[in-house]
Phi, psi and omega in degrees: 000135186267157181262153180229137186233132178245142170291138181263126184247134179294159176249099179262129168271132181240137170285080185267321179211154179310138175108348183285141182213158168222128176246139177183204179249127173285123183247323171194171179223128168232175184238136172298150172251354177228146191284153174287189177299340184258006177082021193240144167272158184218165169259141180242127185247124172259131186227139169271107186285151165255311171197169178171173174206139176211163166266112170270191179224157179238136175280126173285116177312320183283317193262344189062007175260153175286134185238129181294143178286154186275341180241150178285145167274132177261126179280129182267149182295130179092346174297146173260120185242157172237147169210156195246131172237120182297146184299332183282000172266059179309328186286310182297322175292331177294317182295323185290336181290344167282356168267122185267155171319135178076002181270144173275143185207176180225135172245137185220124172282098179298302182198173182238130175246130174308153171227170180281347180278358173099329168266142184287146178278131172272115181270118187245135173242148185234126181236126190271132177290140184226147168277170180303331183275010184080358179288159174299143177274110185259151167285100188294333174297322181289312177302315186293320184297325185285325181291323177280001181075021181230171176249106180287350173258017173266122181271003181296132180291143174273150172250145190264000000 
C-alpha cells in the first residue's frame, strides 16, 4: 500500500471586514520572535473554535498583493484557529490579557475607522464569557483535560 502525504495548512482567523468574529475557548498565547514583512512583532492566540465567520485574503501571485476573498470563511465547531495581534495594538492585547486559559470568549472586528496614515484602523472588541455570578465562563472539557494531564484539544494522533 502506498503512502499519501498532503500539506497541512494552518487555520488563521483574519480580521478582514467589519462583522468578522470568532467565538471559542482561549488555549494559549505566544509571541513572534522575528518581525513580519511590516517590521512588526505580534502576539499569536490559539483558540478552539465554537463558531465564527471572516473574510480571509489570498495573495495575488502576479501583483504580490493580498486581495480580500469574495466569500466568508465559516469556522467549524472544534476547529483549531490562530489569530495574530500586532504588538502596536496595545488595547486589543490588553483586553486579551483579561481572558484566562480555558475561558470562552468572542472577538469581533466591529468597525474600520479612517486614519491620517491611509490605512483604516481596525476596531477590535473582546467579549469575555462570564457566568451569572461574574466569574469566567470556562470550557469544562478543557479543564477536565488539564486535570488528567492531557490536552483534550490536541488533535495530534496518538501512537501505540
